[in-house]
Biopython code that builds the backbone (N, CA, C, O; Angstrom):
import numpy as np
from Bio.PDB.StructureBuilder import StructureBuilder

atoms = [
    (1, "MET", "N", (0.856, -1.142, -0.078)),
    (1, "MET", "CA", (0.070, 0.413, 0.233)),
    (1, "MET", "C", (0.777, 1.117, 0.182)),
    (1, "MET", "O", (1.872, 1.122, 0.744)),
    (2, "ALA", "N", (0.163, 2.157, -0.751)),
    (2, "ALA", "CA", (1.173, 3.286, -1.189)),
    (2, "ALA", "C", (1.500, 4.347, 0.389)),
    (2, "ALA", "O", (1.127, 3.802, 1.428)),
    (3, "THR", "N", (1.967, 5.363, 0.498)),
    (3, "THR", "CA", (1.353, 6.069, 1.630)),
    (3, "THR", "C", (1.272, 7.546, 0.992)),
    (3, "THR", "O", (1.708, 7.934, -0.091)),
    (4, "LYS", "N", (0.681, 8.147, 1.848)),
    (4, "LYS", "CA", (0.489, 9.334, 1.047)),
    (4, "LYS", "C", (1.705, 10.086, 1.102)),
    (4, "LYS", "O", (2.796, 9.879, 1.633)),
    (5, "SER", "N", (1.018, 11.427, 0.107)),
    (5, "SER", "CA", (2.801, 12.200, -0.047)),
    (5, "SER", "C", (2.260, 13.888, 1.033)),
    (5, "SER", "O", (1.147, 14.309, 0.717)),
    (6, "ILE", "N", (2.571, 14.230, 1.503)),
    (6, "ILE", "CA", (2.923, 15.552, 2.721)),
    (6, "ILE", "C", (3.118, 16.705, 1.572)),
    (6, "ILE", "O", (2.798, 17.884, 1.724)),
    (7, "THR", "N", (3.824, 16.024, 0.151)),
    (7, "THR", "CA", (4.262, 17.791, -0.315)),
    (7, "THR", "C", (2.756, 19.225, -0.781)),
    (7, "THR", "O", (1.567, 18.905, -0.778)),
    (8, "LYS", "N", (2.984, 19.903, -0.939)),
    (8, "LYS", "CA", (2.000, 20.591, -1.405)),
    (8, "LYS", "C", (2.584, 21.358, -2.174)),
    (8, "LYS", "O", (3.774, 21.670, -2.158)),
    (9, "THR", "N", (1.193, 21.928, -3.376)),
    (9, "THR", "CA", (1.572, 22.035, -4.328)),
    (9, "THR", "C", (1.078, 23.366, -5.135)),
    (9, "THR", "O", (0.473, 24.031, -4.294)),
    (10, "THR", "N", (1.061, 24.028, -6.330)),
    (10, "THR", "CA", (0.635, 25.621, -6.112)),
    (10, "THR", "C", (-1.297, 25.599, -5.216)),
    (10, "THR", "O", (-1.821, 26.143, -4.244)),
    (11, "PHE", "N", (-1.656, 24.768, -6.144)),
    (11, "PHE", "CA", (-2.976, 24.855, -4.968)),
    (11, "PHE", "C", (-2.672, 25.087, -3.138)),
    (11, "PHE", "O", (-3.542, 25.472, -2.356)),
    (12, "SER", "N", (-1.754, 24.868, -2.894)),
    (12, "SER", "CA", (-1.329, 24.197, -1.298)),
    (12, "SER", "C", (-2.342, 22.949, -0.938)),
    (12, "SER", "O", (-3.044, 22.768, 0.058)),
    (13, "LEU", "N", (-2.160, 22.185, -2.083)),
    (13, "LEU", "CA", (-2.853, 21.021, -1.498)),
    (13, "LEU", "C", (-2.173, 19.734, -1.718)),
    (13, "LEU", "O", (-1.653, 19.570, -2.822)),
    (14, "ASP", "N", (-2.084, 18.672, -0.726)),
    (14, "ASP", "CA", (-1.530, 17.481, -0.851)),
    (14, "ASP", "C", (-1.227, 16.615, -2.031)),
    (14, "ASP", "O", (-1.937, 15.663, -2.356)),
    (15, "LYS", "N", (-0.060, 17.014, -2.704)),
    (15, "LYS", "CA", (-0.147, 16.347, -4.069)),
    (15, "LYS", "C", (-1.037, 15.356, -4.338)),
    (15, "LYS", "O", (-1.629, 15.422, -5.415)),
    (16, "ASN", "N", (-1.273, 14.413, -3.570)),
    (16, "ASN", "CA", (-1.965, 13.222, -3.655)),
    (16, "ASN", "C", (-3.641, 13.583, -4.653)),
    (16, "ASN", "O", (-4.083, 13.033, -5.663)),
    (17, "THR", "N", (-4.418, 15.166, -3.474)),
    (17, "THR", "CA", (-5.368, 15.227, -2.925)),
    (17, "THR", "C", (-5.251, 15.962, -4.903)),
    (17, "THR", "O", (-5.571, 15.244, -5.851)),
    (18, "ALA", "N", (-4.932, 16.894, -5.022)),
    (18, "ALA", "CA", (-4.464, 17.399, -6.472)),
    (18, "ALA", "C", (-3.983, 16.993, -7.475)),
    (18, "ALA", "O", (-3.975, 17.743, -8.451)),
    (19, "ALA", "N", (-3.309, 15.412, -7.588)),
    (19, "ALA", "CA", (-3.584, 14.515, -8.421)),
    (19, "ALA", "C", (-4.861, 13.992, -8.883)),
    (19, "ALA", "O", (-5.152, 13.684, -10.039)),
    (20, "ALA", "N", (-5.915, 13.900, -7.370)),
    (20, "ALA", "CA", (-6.873, 13.323, -7.781)),
    (20, "ALA", "C", (-8.398, 14.654, -8.834)),
    (20, "ALA", "O", (-9.218, 14.686, -9.752)),
    (21, "LEU", "N", (-7.803, 15.414, -7.765)),
    (21, "LEU", "CA", (-8.906, 16.246, -8.781)),
    (21, "LEU", "C", (-8.523, 16.622, -10.412)),
    (21, "LEU", "O", (-9.324, 17.098, -11.216)),
    (22, "CYS", "N", (-7.715, 16.430, -10.569)),
    (22, "CYS", "CA", (-7.113, 16.642, -11.966)),
    (22, "CYS", "C", (-8.483, 15.981, -12.627)),
    (22, "CYS", "O", (-9.198, 16.545, -13.455)),
    (23, "TYR", "N", (-8.707, 14.515, -12.014)),
    (23, "TYR", "CA", (-9.895, 13.575, -12.922)),
    (23, "TYR", "C", (-10.955, 13.759, -12.638)),
    (23, "TYR", "O", (-11.812, 13.097, -13.223)),
    (24, "VAL", "N", (-11.530, 15.142, -11.192)),
    (24, "VAL", "CA", (-13.407, 15.217, -11.063)),
    (24, "VAL", "C", (-14.082, 15.303, -12.019)),
    (24, "VAL", "O", (-14.925, 14.536, -12.484)),
    (25, "LEU", "N", (-13.551, 16.692, -12.482)),
    (25, "LEU", "CA", (-14.877, 17.328, -13.623)),
    (25, "LEU", "C", (-14.610, 16.930, -15.611)),
    (25, "LEU", "O", (-15.128, 17.361, -16.641)),
    (26, "GLY", "N", (-13.168, 15.559, -15.183)),
    (26, "GLY", "CA", (-13.189, 15.326, -16.335)),
    (26, "GLY", "C", (-11.881, 16.195, -17.143)),
    (26, "GLY", "O", (-10.776, 16.305, -16.611)),
    (27, "TRP", "N", (-12.189, 16.752, -18.436)),
    (27, "TRP", "CA", (-10.560, 17.227, -19.361)),
    (27, "TRP", "C", (-11.426, 18.826, -18.522)),
    (27, "TRP", "O", (-10.627, 19.733, -18.756)),
    (28, "VAL", "N", (-12.469, 19.345, -17.830)),
    (28, "VAL", "CA", (-12.181, 20.710, -17.441)),
    (28, "VAL", "C", (-11.208, 20.995, -16.406)),
    (28, "VAL", "O", (-10.624, 22.076, -16.493)),
    (29, "SER", "N", (-10.760, 19.757, -14.861)),
    (29, "SER", "CA", (-10.406, 19.968, -14.070)),
    (29, "SER", "C", (-8.792, 19.819, -14.827)),
    (29, "SER", "O", (-7.869, 20.626, -14.932)),
    (30, "GLY", "N", (-8.900, 18.893, -15.121)),
    (30, "GLY", "CA", (-7.484, 18.421, -16.427)),
    (30, "GLY", "C", (-6.930, 19.439, -16.476)),
    (30, "GLY", "O", (-5.869, 19.520, -15.857)),
    (31, "LEU", "N", (-7.437, 20.645, -17.244)),
    (31, "LEU", "CA", (-7.073, 21.192, -18.627)),
    (31, "LEU", "C", (-6.932, 22.597, -16.997)),
    (31, "LEU", "O", (-5.896, 23.255, -16.900)),
    (32, "VAL", "N", (-7.663, 22.722, -16.341)),
    (32, "VAL", "CA", (-6.807, 24.092, -14.880)),
    (32, "VAL", "C", (-5.933, 23.956, -14.867)),
    (32, "VAL", "O", (-4.944, 24.460, -15.398)),
    (33, "PHE", "N", (-6.309, 22.559, -13.664)),
    (33, "PHE", "CA", (-4.735, 22.053, -13.308)),
    (33, "PHE", "C", (-3.374, 22.097, -14.318)),
    (33, "PHE", "O", (-2.246, 22.176, -13.832)),
    (34, "LEU", "N", (-3.598, 22.041, -15.700)),
    (34, "LEU", "CA", (-2.467, 21.353, -16.963)),
    (34, "LEU", "C", (-2.237, 23.023, -16.766)),
    (34, "LEU", "O", (-1.011, 23.123, -16.710)),
    (35, "MET", "N", (-2.782, 24.307, -16.642)),
    (35, "MET", "CA", (-1.985, 25.784, -17.611)),
    (35, "MET", "C", (-2.374, 26.465, -16.235)),
    (35, "MET", "O", (-3.176, 27.389, -16.374)),
    (36, "VAL", "N", (-1.858, 26.125, -14.559)),
    (36, "VAL", "CA", (-1.744, 26.501, -13.455)),
    (36, "VAL", "C", (-0.871, 25.621, -13.038)),
    (36, "VAL", "O", (0.110, 26.155, -12.520)),
    (37, "GLU", "N", (-0.849, 24.491, -13.063)),
    (37, "GLU", "CA", (0.264, 24.155, -12.283)),
    (37, "GLU", "C", (1.112, 24.062, -13.305)),
    (37, "GLU", "O", (0.646, 23.931, -14.437)),
    (38, "LYS", "N", (2.565, 24.115, -13.092)),
    (38, "LYS", "CA", (3.769, 25.158, -13.948)),
    (38, "LYS", "C", (5.071, 23.803, -13.050)),
    (38, "LYS", "O", (5.514, 22.896, -13.754)),
    (39, "LYS", "N", (5.408, 23.882, -11.843)),
    (39, "LYS", "CA", (6.559, 23.175, -11.137)),
    (39, "LYS", "C", (5.958, 21.183, -10.721)),
    (39, "LYS", "O", (6.571, 20.127, -10.878)),
    (40, "ASP", "N", (5.224, 21.331, -10.436)),
    (40, "ASP", "CA", (5.142, 19.086, -10.127)),
    (40, "ASP", "C", (4.713, 18.530, -11.222)),
    (40, "ASP", "O", (3.612, 18.754, -11.725)),
    (41, "LYS", "N", (5.789, 17.564, -11.774)),
    (41, "LYS", "CA", (5.760, 17.067, -13.410)),
    (41, "LYS", "C", (4.191, 15.853, -12.994)),
    (41, "LYS", "O", (3.332, 15.629, -13.847)),
    (42, "THR", "N", (4.136, 15.186, -11.448)),
    (42, "THR", "CA", (3.255, 14.194, -11.988)),
    (42, "THR", "C", (1.610, 15.162, -11.392)),
    (42, "THR", "O", (0.626, 14.475, -11.666)),
    (43, "ILE", "N", (1.343, 16.107, -10.903)),
    (43, "ILE", "CA", (0.008, 16.285, -11.777)),
    (43, "ILE", "C", (0.257, 16.880, -12.750)),
    (43, "ILE", "O", (-0.645, 16.121, -13.104)),
    (44, "ARG", "N", (0.583, 17.536, -13.682)),
    (44, "ARG", "CA", (1.411, 18.009, -14.759)),
    (44, "ARG", "C", (0.418, 16.345, -15.702)),
    (44, "ARG", "O", (-0.371, 16.214, -16.638)),
    (45, "PHE", "N", (0.803, 15.841, -15.156)),
    (45, "PHE", "CA", (0.714, 14.159, -15.555)),
    (45, "PHE", "C", (-0.291, 13.532, -15.986)),
    (45, "PHE", "O", (-0.650, 12.941, -17.004)),
    (46, "HIS", "N", (-0.892, 13.952, -14.375)),
    (46, "HIS", "CA", (-2.211, 13.704, -14.205)),
    (46, "HIS", "C", (-3.524, 14.413, -15.215)),
    (46, "HIS", "O", (-4.380, 14.135, -16.055)),
    (47, "ALA", "N", (-2.998, 15.398, -14.497)),
    (47, "ALA", "CA", (-4.015, 16.624, -15.751)),
    (47, "ALA", "C", (-4.118, 16.589, -17.139)),
    (47, "ALA", "O", (-4.944, 17.088, -17.903)),
    (48, "MET", "N", (-2.917, 15.764, -17.366)),
    (48, "MET", "CA", (-2.434, 15.823, -19.367)),
    (48, "MET", "C", (-3.269, 14.518, -19.898)),
    (48, "MET", "O", (-3.801, 14.474, -21.007)),
    (49, "GLN", "N", (-3.300, 13.468, -18.937)),
    (49, "GLN", "CA", (-3.615, 12.750, -18.757)),
    (49, "GLN", "C", (-5.068, 12.549, -18.770)),
    (49, "GLN", "O", (-5.545, 11.790, -19.613)),
    (50, "SER", "N", (-5.973, 13.272, -17.752)),
    (50, "SER", "CA", (-7.150, 13.320, -18.128)),
    (50, "SER", "C", (-7.837, 14.178, -19.276)),
    (50, "SER", "O", (-8.740, 13.723, -19.979)),
    (51, "VAL", "N", (-7.387, 15.308, -19.385)),
    (51, "VAL", "CA", (-7.742, 15.826, -20.488)),
    (51, "VAL", "C", (-7.114, 15.058, -21.300)),
    (51, "VAL", "O", (-8.232, 14.904, -21.793)),
    (52, "LEU", "N", (-6.456, 14.437, -21.917)),
    (52, "LEU", "CA", (-6.339, 13.643, -23.391)),
    (52, "LEU", "C", (-7.846, 12.371, -23.420)),
    (52, "LEU", "O", (-8.843, 12.184, -24.118)),
    (53, "PHE", "N", (-7.187, 11.739, -22.176)),
    (53, "PHE", "CA", (-8.267, 10.677, -22.476)),
    (53, "PHE", "C", (-10.452, 10.921, -21.883)),
    (53, "PHE", "O", (-11.497, 10.424, -22.304)),
    (54, "PHE", "N", (-10.222, 11.591, -21.146)),
    (54, "PHE", "CA", (-11.984, 12.191, -20.525)),
    (54, "PHE", "C", (-12.143, 13.096, -22.435)),
    (54, "PHE", "O", (-13.238, 12.859, -22.945)),
    (55, "GLY", "N", (-11.420, 13.766, -23.105)),
    (55, "GLY", "CA", (-10.858, 15.325, -23.996)),
    (55, "GLY", "C", (-11.301, 14.138, -25.478)),
    (55, "GLY", "O", (-12.054, 14.571, -26.350)),
    (56, "GLY", "N", (-11.040, 13.469, -25.524)),
    (56, "GLY", "CA", (-11.060, 11.570, -26.627)),
    (56, "GLY", "C", (-12.104, 11.381, -26.152)),
    (56, "GLY", "O", (-12.631, 10.929, -27.169)),
    (57, "LEU", "N", (-12.949, 11.346, -25.353)),
    (57, "LEU", "CA", (-14.086, 10.379, -24.613)),
    (57, "LEU", "C", (-15.281, 11.661, -25.640)),
    (57, "LEU", "O", (-16.079, 11.521, -26.567)),
    (58, "THR", "N", (-14.880, 12.619, -24.960)),
    (58, "THR", "CA", (-16.222, 13.729, -25.341)),
    (58, "THR", "C", (-16.025, 13.841, -26.538)),
    (58, "THR", "O", (-17.152, 14.151, -26.923)),
    (59, "VAL", "N", (-14.939, 13.791, -28.060)),
    (59, "VAL", "CA", (-14.897, 14.037, -29.246)),
    (59, "VAL", "C", (-15.469, 12.650, -29.688)),
    (59, "VAL", "O", (-16.457, 12.543, -30.415)),
    (60, "LEU", "N", (-14.784, 11.637, -29.202)),
    (60, "LEU", "CA", (-15.639, 10.486, -29.959)),
    (60, "LEU", "C", (-17.163, 10.335, -30.117)),
    (60, "LEU", "O", (-17.797, 10.064, -31.136)),
    (61, "SER", "N", (-17.640, 10.597, -28.753)),
    (61, "SER", "CA", (-19.044, 10.700, -28.681)),
    (61, "SER", "C", (-20.266, 11.759, -29.012)),
    (61, "SER", "O", (-21.325, 11.973, -28.421)),
    (62, "PHE", "N", (-19.759, 12.261, -30.049)),
    (62, "PHE", "CA", (-20.616, 13.856, -30.575)),
    (62, "PHE", "C", (-19.717, 13.626, -32.416)),
    (62, "PHE", "O", (-19.869, 14.355, -33.396)),
    (63, "VAL", "N", (-18.771, 12.277, -32.285)),
    (63, "VAL", "CA", (-19.143, 11.847, -33.452)),
    (63, "VAL", "C", (-19.833, 11.482, -34.669)),
    (63, "VAL", "O", (-19.009, 10.851, -35.331)),
    (64, "PRO", "N", (-20.807, 11.549, -35.234)),
    (64, "PRO", "CA", (-21.649, 11.339, -36.085)),
    (64, "PRO", "C", (-21.956, 10.355, -36.205)),
    (64, "PRO", "O", (-20.920, 9.868, -36.658)),
    (65, "VAL", "N", (-22.788, 9.410, -36.142)),
    (65, "VAL", "CA", (-23.213, 8.277, -36.415)),
    (65, "VAL", "C", (-22.630, 7.081, -35.449)),
    (65, "VAL", "O", (-23.354, 6.319, -34.808)),
    (66, "ILE", "N", (-20.920, 7.046, -35.459)),
    (66, "ILE", "CA", (-20.643, 5.922, -34.588)),
    (66, "ILE", "C", (-20.662, 6.404, -33.467)),
    (66, "ILE", "O", (-21.283, 5.742, -32.636)),
    (67, "GLY", "N", (-20.047, 7.645, -33.015)),
    (67, "GLY", "CA", (-20.449, 8.586, -32.137)),
    (67, "GLY", "C", (-21.625, 8.277, -31.381)),
    (67, "GLY", "O", (-21.466, 8.000, -30.192)),
    (68, "TRP", "N", (-22.972, 8.278, -31.948)),
    (68, "TRP", "CA", (-24.048, 7.967, -31.063)),
    (68, "TRP", "C", (-24.455, 6.360, -30.962)),
    (68, "TRP", "O", (-25.102, 5.771, -30.096)),
    (69, "ILE", "N", (-23.795, 5.851, -32.242)),
    (69, "ILE", "CA", (-23.630, 4.036, -31.816)),
    (69, "ILE", "C", (-23.263, 3.765, -29.937)),
    (69, "ILE", "O", (-23.813, 3.374, -28.907)),
    (70, "LEU", "N", (-22.192, 4.197, -30.354)),
    (70, "LEU", "CA", (-20.797, 4.251, -29.060)),
    (70, "LEU", "C", (-21.040, 4.466, -27.918)),
    (70, "LEU", "O", (-20.879, 3.663, -26.999)),
    (71, "SER", "N", (-21.659, 6.108, -27.791)),
    (71, "SER", "CA", (-21.658, 6.702, -26.763)),
    (71, "SER", "C", (-22.448, 6.127, -25.228)),
    (71, "SER", "O", (-22.134, 6.639, -24.153)),
    (72, "PRO", "N", (-23.399, 5.110, -25.316)),
    (72, "PRO", "CA", (-23.484, 4.568, -23.864)),
    (72, "PRO", "C", (-21.909, 3.647, -22.966)),
    (72, "PRO", "O", (-21.220, 3.702, -21.947)),
    (73, "PHE", "N", (-22.166, 2.468, -24.931)),
    (73, "PHE", "CA", (-19.996, 2.246, -23.838)),
    (73, "PHE", "C", (-19.446, 3.239, -23.635)),
    (73, "PHE", "O", (-18.729, 3.171, -22.637)),
    (74, "VAL", "N", (-19.441, 4.256, -24.175)),
    (74, "VAL", "CA", (-18.189, 5.445, -23.953)),
    (74, "VAL", "C", (-18.236, 5.903, -22.529)),
    (74, "VAL", "O", (-17.254, 6.112, -21.817)),
    (75, "MET", "N", (-19.434, 6.026, -22.215)),
    (75, "MET", "CA", (-20.061, 6.507, -20.364)),
    (75, "MET", "C", (-19.541, 5.864, -19.807)),
    (75, "MET", "O", (-18.829, 6.314, -18.909)),
    (76, "ILE", "N", (-19.627, 4.279, -20.074)),
    (76, "ILE", "CA", (-19.590, 3.080, -19.706)),
    (76, "ILE", "C", (-18.062, 3.357, -18.881)),
    (76, "ILE", "O", (-17.677, 3.820, -17.807)),
    (77, "VAL", "N", (-17.507, 2.776, -20.075)),
    (77, "VAL", "CA", (-16.267, 2.987, -19.377)),
    (77, "VAL", "C", (-15.838, 4.436, -19.165)),
    (77, "VAL", "O", (-15.331, 4.280, -18.054)),
    (78, "GLY", "N", (-15.721, 5.368, -19.354)),
    (78, "GLY", "CA", (-15.467, 6.454, -18.799)),
    (78, "GLY", "C", (-15.366, 7.226, -17.615)),
    (78, "GLY", "O", (-14.771, 8.197, -17.147)),
    (79, "PHE", "N", (-16.603, 5.965, -17.211)),
    (79, "PHE", "CA", (-17.008, 6.312, -15.580)),
    (79, "PHE", "C", (-16.398, 5.266, -14.454)),
    (79, "PHE", "O", (-16.134, 5.444, -13.265)),
    (80, "ILE", "N", (-16.281, 4.112, -15.298)),
    (80, "ILE", "CA", (-15.188, 3.138, -14.630)),
    (80, "ILE", "C", (-13.445, 4.196, -14.516)),
    (80, "ILE", "O", (-12.995, 4.574, -13.435)),
    (81, "VAL", "N", (-13.035, 4.362, -15.327)),
    (81, "VAL", "CA", (-11.931, 4.997, -15.817)),
    (81, "VAL", "C", (-12.083, 5.972, -14.864)),
    (81, "VAL", "O", (-11.285, 5.913, -13.929)),
    (82, "TRP", "N", (-12.627, 6.561, -14.856)),
    (82, "TRP", "CA", (-12.784, 8.075, -13.206)),
    (82, "TRP", "C", (-12.818, 7.159, -12.450)),
    (82, "TRP", "O", (-11.732, 6.585, -12.377)),
    (83, "LEU", "N", (-13.742, 6.669, -11.719)),
    (83, "LEU", "CA", (-13.734, 6.244, -10.252)),
    (83, "LEU", "C", (-11.855, 5.299, -10.191)),
    (83, "LEU", "O", (-11.231, 5.097, -9.150)),
    (84, "LEU", "N", (-11.535, 5.032, -11.160)),
    (84, "LEU", "CA", (-10.497, 4.593, -10.324)),
    (84, "LEU", "C", (-9.469, 5.481, -10.507)),
    (84, "LEU", "O", (-8.547, 5.454, -9.692)),
    (85, "ALA", "N", (-9.431, 6.618, -11.829)),
    (85, "ALA", "CA", (-8.109, 7.148, -11.458)),
    (85, "ALA", "C", (-8.283, 8.310, -10.002)),
    (85, "ALA", "O", (-7.315, 8.693, -9.343)),
    (86, "LEU", "N", (-9.626, 8.689, -9.753)),
    (86, "LEU", "CA", (-9.890, 9.132, -8.372)),
    (86, "LEU", "C", (-8.806, 8.255, -7.031)),
    (86, "LEU", "O", (-8.054, 8.576, -6.111)),
    (87, "TYR", "N", (-9.470, 6.718, -7.826)),
    (87, "TYR", "CA", (-9.261, 6.054, -5.958)),
    (87, "TYR", "C", (-7.340, 6.045, -6.504)),
    (87, "TYR", "O", (-6.600, 6.453, -5.608)),
    (88, "LYS", "N", (-6.737, 5.690, -7.616)),
    (88, "LYS", "CA", (-5.815, 5.296, -7.267)),
    (88, "LYS", "C", (-4.512, 6.296, -7.184)),
    (88, "LYS", "O", (-3.430, 5.984, -6.686)),
    (89, "THR", "N", (-4.852, 7.598, -7.792)),
    (89, "THR", "CA", (-4.196, 9.077, -7.632)),
    (89, "THR", "C", (-4.522, 9.448, -5.985)),
    (89, "THR", "O", (-3.472, 9.138, -5.424)),
    (90, "TYR", "N", (-5.329, 9.885, -5.099)),
    (90, "TYR", "CA", (-5.649, 9.938, -3.943)),
    (90, "TYR", "C", (-4.505, 9.339, -2.724)),
    (90, "TYR", "O", (-3.871, 9.892, -1.826)),
    (91, "ASN", "N", (-4.678, 7.209, -3.463)),
    (91, "ASN", "CA", (-4.256, 6.741, -2.850)),
    (91, "ASN", "C", (-3.018, 6.593, -2.950)),
    (91, "ASN", "O", (-2.595, 5.678, -2.243)),
    (92, "GLY", "N", (-1.836, 7.425, -3.878)),
    (92, "GLY", "CA", (-0.820, 8.023, -4.399)),
    (92, "GLY", "C", (-0.349, 6.395, -5.157)),
    (92, "GLY", "O", (0.823, 6.106, -4.916)),
    (93, "GLU", "N", (-0.927, 5.614, -5.797)),
    (93, "GLU", "CA", (-0.482, 5.110, -7.065)),
    (93, "GLU", "C", (-0.122, 4.755, -8.006)),
    (93, "GLU", "O", (-0.934, 3.882, -8.315)),
    (94, "ASP", "N", (0.579, 4.820, -8.739)),
    (94, "ASP", "CA", (1.716, 5.241, -9.785)),
    (94, "ASP", "C", (-0.291, 4.223, -10.888)),
    (94, "ASP", "O", (-0.796, 3.166, -10.509)),
    (95, "PHE", "N", (-0.779, 5.037, -12.028)),
    (95, "PHE", "CA", (-1.568, 5.353, -12.779)),
    (95, "PHE", "C", (-1.358, 5.794, -13.982)),
    (95, "PHE", "O", (-0.973, 6.961, -13.911)),
    (96, "GLU", "N", (-1.444, 5.332, -15.313)),
    (96, "GLU", "CA", (-0.648, 5.466, -15.970)),
    (96, "GLU", "C", (-1.921, 4.320, -17.383)),
    (96, "GLU", "O", (-2.005, 3.102, -17.540)),
    (97, "LEU", "N", (-2.396, 5.075, -17.841)),
    (97, "LEU", "CA", (-3.847, 4.684, -18.802)),
    (97, "LEU", "C", (-2.708, 4.332, -20.110)),
    (97, "LEU", "O", (-1.824, 5.077, -20.533)),
    (98, "PRO", "N", (-3.214, 2.363, -20.766)),
    (98, "PRO", "CA", (-2.880, 2.246, -21.893)),
    (98, "PRO", "C", (-1.826, 3.139, -23.218)),
    (98, "PRO", "O", (-0.701, 2.987, -23.694)),
    (99, "ILE", "N", (-2.621, 3.793, -23.345)),
    (99, "ILE", "CA", (-2.503, 4.725, -24.890)),
    (99, "ILE", "C", (-1.577, 5.867, -24.218)),
    (99, "ILE", "O", (-0.433, 6.312, -24.119)),
    (100, "VAL", "N", (-3.128, 6.029, -23.774)),
    (100, "VAL", "CA", (-2.707, 8.134, -23.495)),
    (100, "VAL", "C", (-1.854, 7.925, -22.283)),
    (100, "VAL", "O", (-2.531, 8.792, -21.730)),
    (101, "GLY", "N", (-1.232, 7.676, -21.612)),
    (101, "GLY", "CA", (-0.689, 7.347, -20.577)),
    (101, "GLY", "C", (0.594, 8.249, -21.455)),
    (101, "GLY", "O", (0.782, 9.464, -21.518)),
    (102, "LYS", "N", (1.228, 7.288, -21.974)),
    (102, "LYS", "CA", (2.535, 7.394, -22.423)),
    (102, "LYS", "C", (2.679, 9.252, -24.185)),
    (102, "LYS", "O", (3.564, 10.009, -24.585)),
    (103, "ILE", "N", (1.571, 9.063, -24.425)),
    (103, "ILE", "CA", (1.880, 10.418, -24.394)),
    (103, "ILE", "C", (1.614, 11.778, -23.405)),
    (103, "ILE", "O", (2.042, 12.930, -23.480)),
    (104, "ALA", "N", (0.615, 11.034, -22.350)),
    (104, "ALA", "CA", (0.827, 12.230, -21.337)),
    (104, "ALA", "C", (2.130, 12.410, -20.172)),
    (104, "ALA", "O", (2.460, 13.493, -19.690)),
    (105, "LYS", "N", (2.702, 11.218, -19.888)),
    (105, "LYS", "CA", (3.984, 11.919, -19.990)),
    (105, "LYS", "C", (5.148, 11.601, -21.347)),
    (105, "LYS", "O", (4.824, 10.478, -21.732)),
    (106, "GLU", "N", (5.423, 11.714, -21.548)),
    (106, "GLU", "CA", (6.028, 13.164, -22.824)),
    (106, "GLU", "C", (5.959, 14.196, -23.006)),
    (106, "GLU", "O", (6.758, 14.828, -23.697)),
    (107, "ARG", "N", (4.873, 14.707, -22.372)),
    (107, "ARG", "CA", (3.702, 16.041, -23.323)),
    (107, "ARG", "C", (4.164, 16.865, -21.508)),
    (107, "ARG", "O", (4.512, 18.043, -21.593)),
    (108, "ALA", "N", (4.151, 16.372, -20.341)),
    (108, "ALA", "CA", (4.018, 16.575, -19.016)),
    (108, "ALA", "C", (5.495, 17.109, -18.428)),
    (108, "ALA", "O", (5.626, 17.365, -17.231)),
]
sb = StructureBuilder()
sb.init_structure("model")
sb.init_model(0)
sb.init_chain("A")
sb.init_seg("    ")
for serial, (resi, resn, name, xyz) in enumerate(atoms, 1):
    if name == "N":
        sb.init_residue(resn, " ", resi, " ")
    sb.init_atom(name, np.array(xyz, "f"), 0.0, 1.0, " ", f" {name:<3s}", serial, name[0])
structure = sb.get_structure()
């Protein structure tokens, strides 16, 4: 079991709390943390991963016909990943999604 970090961030939050908050409102909260947090690479990584994953799901759900058909599946997958991301990041575990995690790591 990972221990919680006590490092403070730009928002004066614990590092784990800030990383979890990157996922709370999907790509919106990820974008906020990405724009504001300039120092901590872990938080920037989780913010970028949130923007890429949840932003991608949002774009996919608006694609005509295919997006409309896949929308229920996309919502279920998004909800499961959202819960998992909140839980793992708050508990200080390393959490990297298969495809967007690599991209986020490069750009964070």
